C-alpha positions as CSV (number, residue, x, y, z in Angstrom):
1,M,16.0,-26.1,-23.1
2,A,18.7,-25.9,-20.4
3,D,21.9,-24.0,-21.2
4,T,24.8,-24.2,-18.8
5,N,26.8,-21.7,-20.8
6,V,26.7,-18.8,-18.3
7,V,28.7,-16.6,-20.7
8,D,25.8,-16.8,-23.2
9,G,23.4,-16.2,-20.4
10,L,25.2,-13.1,-19.2
11,Y,26.3,-11.4,-22.3
12,N,24.6,-12.7,-25.4
13,G,21.1,-13.3,-24.3
14,T,18.2,-11.1,-23.2
15,W,17.3,-11.9,-19.6
16,A,13.6,-12.5,-19.0
17,S,11.1,-13.0,-16.2
18,M,9.2,-16.2,-15.5
19,Y,6.1,-14.4,-16.8
20,D,7.8,-13.9,-20.2
21,F,8.5,-17.6,-20.2
22,E,4.9,-18.3,-19.5
23,F,5.7,-21.1,-17.0
24,P,2.7,-23.3,-16.1
25,Y,0.9,-22.1,-13.0
26,Q,1.9,-25.2,-11.1
27,V,5.6,-24.5,-11.8
28,H,5.2,-20.8,-10.7
29,N,3.4,-21.9,-7.5
30,K,6.1,-24.5,-6.7
31,L,8.9,-21.9,-7.2
32,Y,7.2,-19.5,-4.8
33,Q,6.2,-22.0,-2.2
34,R,9.9,-22.7,-1.3
35,Y,9.8,-19.2,0.2
36,G,6.7,-19.9,2.2
37,Q,4.5,-17.8,0.0
38,G,1.3,-18.9,-1.7
39,Q,-1.5,-16.9,-3.3
40,L,-1.4,-13.2,-3.9
41,A,-4.2,-10.9,-5.0
42,I,-2.3,-9.9,-8.1
43,D,-1.8,-13.6,-8.9
44,V,-5.6,-13.9,-9.2
45,V,-5.9,-10.7,-11.2
46,R,-3.3,-11.9,-13.7
47,R,-4.9,-15.3,-14.1
48,M,-8.2,-13.6,-14.8
49,G,-6.4,-12.1,-17.8
50,H,-7.0,-8.5,-16.5
51,E,-3.6,-7.1,-17.7
52,F,-3.1,-4.2,-20.1
53,N,-0.4,-1.9,-21.4
54,F,-0.1,1.8,-20.8
55,A,2.2,4.5,-22.2
56,G,1.7,8.0,-20.6
57,T,0.4,8.8,-17.2
58,P,-1.9,9.6,-15.7
59,F,-4.1,7.0,-17.5
60,Y,-7.6,8.3,-17.8
61,A,-10.7,6.2,-18.1
62,H,-14.4,7.2,-17.9
63,E,-17.5,5.5,-16.6
64,E,-21.2,6.4,-16.7
65,G,-23.4,7.0,-13.8
66,K,-26.4,4.9,-13.1
67,N,-29.5,5.0,-15.3
68,Y,-31.5,6.2,-12.4
69,S,-29.8,7.9,-9.4
70,T,-30.5,9.5,-6.1
71,I,-29.0,12.8,-5.1
72,T,-27.2,13.7,-1.8
73,T,-27.2,17.1,-0.1
74,Y,-24.2,19.1,1.1
75,G,-25.0,21.2,4.1
76,A,-28.4,21.6,5.7
77,S,-31.3,23.1,3.8
78,T,-32.4,26.7,4.1
79,G,-35.9,28.1,4.0
80,G,-38.9,26.0,4.8
81,A,-39.7,27.9,8.0
82,T,-43.5,28.0,7.4
83,A,-46.1,25.7,6.0
84,G,-45.7,25.1,2.2
85,A,-42.5,27.3,2.1
86,V,-39.8,26.5,-0.4
87,V,-36.5,25.0,0.6
88,T,-33.1,25.3,-0.9
89,F,-30.1,22.9,-0.7
90,Q,-26.8,22.2,-2.4
91,L,-25.7,18.9,-3.9
92,A,-22.7,16.9,-2.6
93,Q,-19.7,16.5,-4.8
94,D,-20.5,12.9,-5.9
95,S,-23.9,14.0,-7.1
96,V,-22.5,16.2,-9.8
97,D,-20.3,14.8,-12.6
98,E,-17.2,16.3,-14.1
99,N,-19.2,18.2,-16.7
100,G,-21.4,19.8,-14.0
101,N,-24.5,17.6,-14.7
102,C,-26.7,16.1,-12.1
103,F,-29.6,13.6,-12.3
104,A,-32.1,16.0,-10.8
105,R,-34.2,18.0,-13.2
106,E,-36.7,20.9,-12.9
107,D,-40.4,19.9,-12.6
108,F,-39.4,16.5,-11.1
109,G,-40.2,15.6,-7.5
110,V,-37.9,14.7,-4.7
111,L,-39.0,12.3,-2.0
112,Y,-38.2,13.5,1.5
113,K,-38.9,11.7,4.9
114,H,-40.1,14.2,7.5
115,T,-39.8,14.0,11.2
116,D,-43.1,12.2,11.4
117,N,-41.5,9.4,9.4
118,K,-43.9,10.0,6.5
119,V,-42.6,10.5,3.0
120,Y,-43.5,13.8,1.3
121,E,-42.9,15.1,-2.2
122,L,-41.3,18.4,-3.1
123,L,-41.3,19.7,-6.7
124,I,-38.0,21.0,-8.0
125,T,-38.7,24.6,-9.3
126,D,-35.1,25.7,-10.0
127,I,-31.6,24.3,-10.4
128,S,-28.7,26.8,-10.6
129,D,-24.9,26.6,-10.7
130,S,-23.1,27.2,-7.5
131,S,-19.9,26.2,-5.6
132,A,-19.1,24.7,-2.3
133,S,-15.9,24.2,-0.2
134,V,-14.8,20.8,1.3
135,S,-11.7,20.8,3.5
136,G,-10.5,24.0,1.9
137,S,-11.0,22.8,-1.7
138,T,-13.8,24.4,-3.8
139,Y,-15.9,22.3,-6.2
140,E,-18.6,23.3,-8.7
141,T,-22.1,22.0,-7.8
142,K,-25.8,22.8,-8.1
143,T,-28.2,24.6,-5.8
144,I,-31.8,23.2,-5.9
145,T,-34.9,25.0,-4.9
146,A,-38.0,22.8,-4.2
147,K,-41.5,23.5,-3.0
148,P,-43.7,21.1,-1.1
149,L,-46.8,19.8,-3.0
150,N,-48.5,19.5,0.4
151,S,-49.5,23.0,1.6
152,S,-49.5,22.0,5.2
153,L,-45.9,20.6,5.2
154,T,-43.4,22.6,7.2
155,V,-40.0,21.3,6.3
156,G,-38.3,23.6,8.8
157,V,-35.0,25.5,8.6
158,G,-32.3,22.8,8.3
159,G,-35.1,20.2,8.0
160,I,-33.2,18.4,5.2
161,A,-29.9,17.6,6.9
162,D,-26.4,17.5,5.5
163,G,-25.8,14.2,3.7
164,T,-29.4,13.3,3.2
165,T,-30.1,11.0,0.2
166,L,-33.1,12.1,-1.8
167,T,-34.9,10.0,-4.4
168,I,-36.0,11.6,-7.6
169,S,-39.7,11.1,-8.2
170,A,-41.9,11.5,-11.3
171,S,-42.3,14.8,-13.1
172,A,-45.4,16.9,-12.6
173,K,-46.5,19.3,-15.3
174,A,-49.4,21.8,-15.8
175,E,-51.5,21.4,-18.9
176,D,-50.2,23.0,-22.1
177,T,-46.7,23.6,-20.8
178,D,-43.3,23.0,-22.2
179,T,-41.6,19.6,-22.0
180,V,-38.9,18.7,-19.4
181,D,-35.2,18.8,-19.9
182,G,-33.5,15.7,-21.2
183,T,-32.0,13.3,-18.8
184,I,-28.2,13.2,-18.6
185,K,-26.3,10.2,-17.5
186,G,-23.3,11.5,-15.7
187,V,-19.8,10.7,-17.1
188,Y,-17.1,10.4,-14.5
189,R,-13.4,10.6,-15.3
190,R,-11.0,8.4,-13.2
191,A,-7.2,9.1,-13.2
192,F,-4.9,6.2,-12.6
193,Y,-1.2,6.6,-11.8
194,D,1.9,4.4,-12.0
195,R,4.4,3.0,-9.5
196,I,8.0,2.0,-10.1
197,S,9.4,-0.7,-7.8
198,R,13.0,-2.2,-7.9
199,E,14.8,-5.2,-6.5
200,R,18.4,-6.6,-6.6
201,K,20.1,-9.9,-6.4
202,V,23.9,-10.2,-5.8
203,L,25.9,-13.3,-6.9
204,T,29.7,-13.8,-6.5
205,G,31.7,-14.9,-9.5
206,Y,31.8,-18.4,-8.1
207,Q,28.1,-18.6,-7.5
208,L,27.4,-17.2,-10.9
209,G,29.5,-19.9,-12.6
210,K,27.4,-22.7,-11.0
211,E,24.0,-21.4,-12.2
212,R,21.9,-23.2,-14.8
213,W,20.1,-21.2,-17.4
214,T,17.0,-22.0,-19.5
215,D,16.6,-20.4,-22.9
216,K,13.6,-19.8,-25.1
217,L,13.0,-18.1,-28.5
218,I,10.3,-15.5,-28.1
219,D,9.4,-13.4,-31.2
220,G,12.7,-14.2,-32.8
221,T,14.8,-13.2,-29.7
222,K,16.7,-15.6,-27.5
223,Y,15.6,-15.0,-23.9
224,L,17.2,-16.6,-20.8
225,W,15.9,-17.3,-17.3
226,S,17.5,-18.9,-14.2
227,D,16.0,-19.8,-10.9
228,A,19.0,-18.1,-9.4
229,Y,16.7,-15.0,-9.3
230,A,13.4,-16.8,-8.6
231,H,13.6,-15.5,-5.1
232,E,14.0,-11.9,-6.4
233,E,11.0,-12.4,-8.7
234,Y,9.1,-13.5,-5.6
235,L,10.3,-10.4,-3.7
236,M,9.3,-8.2,-6.7
237,D,5.8,-9.8,-6.8
238,V,5.4,-9.1,-3.0
239,Q,6.4,-5.5,-3.7
240,M,3.8,-5.4,-6.5
241,E,1.2,-7.0,-4.3
242,L,1.7,-4.3,-1.6
243,G,2.0,-1.5,-4.1
244,S,-1.1,-2.6,-6.1
245,F,-3.2,-3.4,-3.1
246,I,-2.5,-0.9,-0.3
247,G,-0.3,1.7,-2.0
248,E,-1.1,5.4,-2.0
249,R,-0.5,8.1,-4.7
250,N,2.2,10.6,-3.9
251,T,0.2,13.8,-3.4
252,N,2.7,15.2,-0.9
253,S,5.6,16.0,-3.3
254,V,7.8,13.2,-1.8
255,T,11.0,13.4,-3.9
256,Q,14.3,11.6,-4.6
257,T,17.4,12.9,-6.3
258,D,17.8,11.5,-9.8
259,N,21.2,10.7,-11.5
260,E,21.4,14.3,-12.9
261,G,21.1,15.7,-9.4
262,N,17.5,16.9,-9.9
263,S,14.6,16.5,-7.5
264,A,12.2,14.0,-8.9
265,N,8.7,13.1,-7.6
266,V,8.4,9.5,-6.4
267,K,6.0,7.5,-8.6
268,S,3.3,5.8,-6.6
269,A,-0.4,5.0,-7.1
270,D,-3.6,4.3,-5.2
271,G,-4.0,0.5,-4.7
272,Y,-7.2,-1.5,-4.9
273,W,-8.0,-1.2,-1.2
274,K,-7.5,2.6,-1.3
275,W,-10.0,2.9,-4.2
276,M,-12.4,0.7,-2.2
277,D,-11.9,2.9,0.9
278,G,-13.4,5.8,-1.2
279,Y,-16.2,4.1,-3.1
280,A,-16.9,0.5,-2.1
281,G,-19.8,-0.7,0.1
282,K,-18.8,-1.7,3.7
283,I,-19.6,-4.6,6.0
284,A,-18.1,-3.7,9.3
285,Y,-18.9,-6.9,11.1
286,G,-17.3,-6.0,14.5
287,T,-14.4,-7.4,16.5
288,G,-16.0,-10.8,17.3
289,G,-17.2,-13.6,15.1
290,F,-19.0,-13.4,11.7
291,D,-22.8,-13.9,12.2
292,M,-24.4,-16.1,9.5
293,Y,-26.9,-13.4,8.7
294,T,-24.4,-10.7,8.3
295,F,-23.6,-11.9,4.8
296,N,-27.3,-11.2,3.8
297,R,-26.2,-7.6,3.3
298,V,-23.9,-8.5,0.4
299,P,-26.6,-9.5,-2.1
300,E,-28.7,-6.6,-1.0
301,Y,-25.9,-4.1,-1.6
302,L,-24.9,-5.6,-4.9
303,R,-28.5,-5.3,-6.1
304,S,-28.6,-1.7,-5.0
305,Q,-25.6,-1.0,-7.2
306,H,-27.2,-2.7,-10.2
307,V,-24.7,-5.6,-10.3
308,I,-25.9,-8.1,-12.9
309,S,-23.2,-10.7,-12.5
310,N,-24.2,-13.8,-10.5
311,T,-20.6,-14.7,-9.7
312,C,-18.3,-12.8,-7.4
313,W,-14.7,-13.1,-6.2
314,L,-14.5,-13.1,-2.4
315,A,-10.9,-12.7,-1.2
316,V,-10.3,-13.1,2.5
317,G,-7.7,-13.4,5.2
318,P,-7.3,-16.8,6.8
319,Q,-8.9,-15.8,10.1
320,L,-11.9,-14.4,8.3
321,Y,-12.2,-17.6,6.3
322,T,-12.3,-19.6,9.6
323,K,-15.0,-17.2,11.0
324,L,-17.1,-17.9,7.9
325,E,-16.7,-21.6,8.4
326,D,-17.6,-21.3,12.1
327,A,-20.7,-19.3,11.1
328,G,-22.0,-22.3,9.2
329,Y,-21.1,-21.4,5.6
330,E,-20.3,-24.6,3.6
331,F,-17.5,-24.3,1.1
332,V,-17.0,-26.7,-1.8
333,Q,-13.3,-27.2,-2.6
334,S,-12.1,-26.3,-6.1
335,V,-12.8,-29.1,-8.7
336,S,-12.9,-29.3,-12.4
337,G,-16.4,-29.6,-13.8
338,G,-19.8,-28.8,-12.4
339,T,-22.2,-25.9,-13.1
340,D,-20.7,-23.5,-10.5
341,F,-17.2,-24.2,-11.7
342,T,-18.2,-23.5,-15.3
343,K,-19.9,-20.2,-14.3
344,I,-16.7,-19.1,-12.5
345,V,-14.5,-20.1,-15.5
346,S,-16.8,-18.4,-18.0
347,S,-17.3,-15.1,-16.1
348,G,-13.9,-14.7,-14.3
349,F,-11.3,-16.5,-16.4
350,K,-12.4,-15.9,-20.0
351,G,-13.4,-19.5,-20.4
352,D,-9.9,-20.8,-19.6
353,E,-10.2,-23.7,-17.2
354,Q,-6.5,-24.0,-16.6
355,R,-6.3,-20.4,-15.5
356,A,-8.9,-21.0,-12.8
357,L,-7.3,-24.3,-11.7
358,G,-4.0,-22.5,-11.2
359,T,-5.5,-20.8,-8.2
360,N,-6.5,-22.2,-4.8
361,F,-10.2,-21.6,-4.3
362,S,-13.4,-22.9,-2.9
363,I,-17.1,-22.1,-3.7
364,F,-20.2,-21.3,-1.8
365,H,-23.7,-19.9,-2.6
366,K,-25.7,-17.1,-1.1
367,N,-29.0,-15.7,-2.5
368,G,-28.4,-16.9,-6.0
369,I,-24.8,-15.7,-6.2
370,V,-21.9,-18.1,-6.6
371,F,-18.8,-16.9,-4.7
372,Y,-15.3,-17.8,-5.9
373,V,-13.4,-17.8,-2.5
374,T,-9.7,-17.4,-2.3
375,V,-7.7,-17.2,1.0
376,L,-4.9,-14.7,0.3
377,D,-1.6,-15.7,1.8
378,S,-0.5,-12.1,1.7
379,F,-3.3,-11.4,4.2
380,G,-2.1,-14.2,6.4
381,N,1.7,-13.7,6.3
382,P,2.6,-11.9,9.5
383,D,5.6,-10.3,7.7
384,I,3.4,-8.8,5.0
385,L,-0.3,-7.8,5.3
386,G,-0.9,-10.4,8.0
387,N,0.8,-8.1,10.5
388,E,-1.7,-8.2,13.4
389,D,-1.7,-4.5,13.7
390,L,-3.1,-4.1,10.2
391,D,-6.1,-6.4,10.7
392,F,-6.1,-8.0,7.2
393,Q,-6.1,-11.5,8.6
394,N,-9.7,-10.8,9.5
395,A,-10.6,-8.7,6.4
396,G,-11.7,-9.3,2.9
397,F,-13.2,-7.8,-0.3
398,I,-15.8,-8.7,-2.9
399,V,-15.5,-8.0,-6.6
400,P,-18.2,-9.0,-9.2
401,M,-16.6,-11.4,-11.8
402,G,-17.0,-10.8,-15.5
403,N,-18.1,-7.2,-15.0
404,T,-16.5,-4.9,-17.5
405,V,-16.9,-1.2,-18.0
406,V,-17.3,0.4,-21.4
407,D,-15.6,3.8,-21.5
408,P,-18.3,6.1,-23.0
409,K,-15.6,8.4,-24.5
410,T,-13.3,5.8,-26.1
411,S,-15.7,2.7,-26.4
412,K,-12.9,0.6,-24.9
413,Q,-14.0,-2.3,-22.8
414,L,-12.2,-2.2,-19.4
415,P,-11.9,-4.7,-16.6
416,N,-13.4,-3.7,-13.2
417,I,-10.1,-4.7,-11.6
418,G,-6.7,-5.1,-13.3
419,I,-3.0,-4.2,-13.5
420,G,-1.3,-2.3,-16.2
421,Y,2.4,-2.3,-17.3
422,N,4.4,0.4,-19.0
423,V,4.8,-1.1,-22.4
424,Y,5.0,1.0,-25.5
425,G,6.7,0.5,-28.9
426,D,10.1,-1.1,-28.2
427,V,10.0,-0.4,-24.5
428,N,8.7,-3.1,-22.1
429,R,9.0,-2.2,-18.4
430,K,6.7,-5.0,-17.1
431,R,9.6,-6.8,-15.5
432,V,13.1,-5.5,-16.6
433,I,15.9,-7.9,-15.6
434,K,19.5,-6.9,-16.4
435,P,23.0,-7.9,-15.1
436,Y,25.4,-5.4,-13.5
437,H,28.8,-6.9,-14.2
438,G,31.8,-7.1,-11.9
439,M,35.2,-8.8,-11.8
440,T,33.6,-12.3,-12.1
441,G,36.2,-13.8,-14.4
442,H,33.8,-14.6,-17.2
443,K,35.1,-14.2,-20.7
444,G,33.1,-11.8,-22.9
445,A,32.7,-9.2,-20.2
446,N,34.6,-6.5,-22.0
447,M,32.9,-3.8,-19.9
448,I,32.4,-4.0,-16.1
449,Q,30.5,-1.6,-13.8
450,T,32.2,-2.6,-10.6
451,T,35.7,-3.9,-9.5
452,K,34.1,-6.3,-7.0
453,D,34.1,-10.1,-7.6
454,R,30.4,-10.3,-8.1
455,A,27.5,-9.5,-10.5
456,S,24.2,-8.0,-9.4
457,I,20.9,-8.8,-11.0
458,E,18.8,-5.7,-11.2
459,M,15.0,-5.8,-11.5
460,L,12.5,-3.1,-12.2
461,S,8.7,-3.2,-12.6
462,H,6.7,-0.2,-13.8
463,Y,3.0,-0.9,-13.1
464,M,-0.4,0.6,-12.5
465,P,-3.3,-0.8,-10.3
466,F,-6.6,-0.2,-12.0
467,M,-10.2,-0.4,-10.7
468,M,-13.5,0.8,-12.3
469,G,-17.0,0.5,-11.0
470,V,-15.6,0.5,-7.5
471,N,-19.1,1.3,-6.1
472,Q,-20.0,-2.3,-7.0
473,T,-17.3,-3.8,-4.8
474,M,-17.4,-4.4,-1.0
475,Q,-15.0,-4.4,1.9
476,L,-15.4,-6.8,4.9
477,V,-13.6,-5.3,8.0
478,P,-13.4,-6.3,11.6
479,Y,-14.6,-3.0,13.1
480,D,-17.8,-1.6,14.5
481,E,-17.6,1.3,12.1
482,Y,-15.6,1.9,8.9
483,S,-16.1,4.8,6.5
């Protein structure tokens, strides 16, 4: 209900966010549209229900490697100078898990394409521990020795180049010999970090007295909200959009001075796009239009990464959306009902139709995949990611919907994209909103923090962008090359 008693609002109630009040999505959208802002990526993530709480940081999660995997070489091979001679090569960092395991096993073959374009098989005779250095950093890896099964094959010194992807073939054993080593599915640990963002709203004593407050009883506590700070909630959400999407973890010891005079590291985290830069598939479609056949690479890549979901979230900038239309893709506007809509609601929004309808989207098909398409206003706003020098108006990304990752060490089911909040025990830092009182003239203010005729509304959000199974996502970028 509405409460015009600003004294209650300022001094006797607990201030809350619109998210605590759980406003209908339509109300939320209407509040933000007055500031010229529509859909953000984190809006969609929230409405998918991909939110969680965290306490300490970094937050660790684990994911398993593929059931069957290739291996990648680091550096060129040695040996192989004569026909049938053995070759030796090291494995790249992403071919060895955190426990030092790799998919390759002794007595299994590796398939190698020679300079004559024919594929040959080499049998792995030895796998040993070793180390390698990348950009001055040393990592533990494996050195593999393999021998051609074909006595006439000369691999050549350096014949297997740096970065070559090799397929593991079948095992080959002599009669009456021991069995092979057991297969090990690699377990990879991911570390996620947190970011703290802050915002402020200043109201004079006169402005404050005119504001209208809404109260609500939540878990036995009276909470209050006013659209006096809806604009600041919007600004905080824009901050969270930028921090969660394009932010970077502070690895350079960037510091600020805390209130005790100590040097404190700035808290920041890698955003979704940064995770995708490292692990996602790429479609660099060039600086021109978007050819209709370019999108054929999407289902091919998703299959190669063992994606089982037949629905995907395609988020694009407004100019890329136009290019897709110009290329001949036919989009069906969002409607309630229908098989495709039901698939999207079931896989992406936990069966909650209202969550899905709270977003602006369209639908199209490609090779048996239903794409839930959202045009992100943050990608189109020239004052945010739509800045022409950043190229996001012509960019996009793809995330399979409904895909979850089961952490093999904790058995917890984790979303493939989400956002976490620092909530633990009696502490909730998802969206902290508190007044900083001045000489506003309101009774009940027995303690003031400033002698000025105003009160400031302070906001803080402590959050964590989260992505798992990033190799199953894709980036669409307007460049000829992107790696």
